[in-house]
Residue, then its C-alpha position, 0 to 999 in steps of 0.5 A: m508476515n511482517k517487514t522483518e519476515l519479508i526481508d528474510h524471505i527476500a534475502e533467502q529467495a534472491d540469495i542476497s544479504k539481509a541488509a541488501a534485501g532491507r535496502a531493496l524493500d525500502a527502495v520499493i516502498a519509497g518508490v511507491k510512496g513517491t509515485l502515489k504522492k504525486g498522484g500517479s499509480v504503480t502497476l506490478v503486472g500479475f500482482g496488482t495496482f497501487a493508486v490514489g483514491k479520493r474520499t469526499a468530505r462528509t458528515g460523521r458522528n462523534p461516538r461519545t456525544g452523538a454530535a455531528i462533525k465534519i470530516k474533511a475530504a482526503k486522498v487515500p491509497k488503494f490497491r487493486p489485485g491483479k488476475a494472477l494474484k486472484d488466481a493464486l488465492n483461488 
């Protein structure tokens, strides 16, 4: 499912226009991004938790030349599914 299909689904399920559904989805995504950018986490009970993880600096290899390169430390988004989501899939 892509973003357009998700907007169509939201509009149908919530009985609202596609434009309103698009704005609502954009607002949710912006809220999650903003919270993660500040280092917080977003928990949707029954669905899961979005959080920020830390990846340490490490040494990697250039696949073309085989030369060692340094990879900087980075913050990465992580998602941990909730129990209800796991149960729905099994």
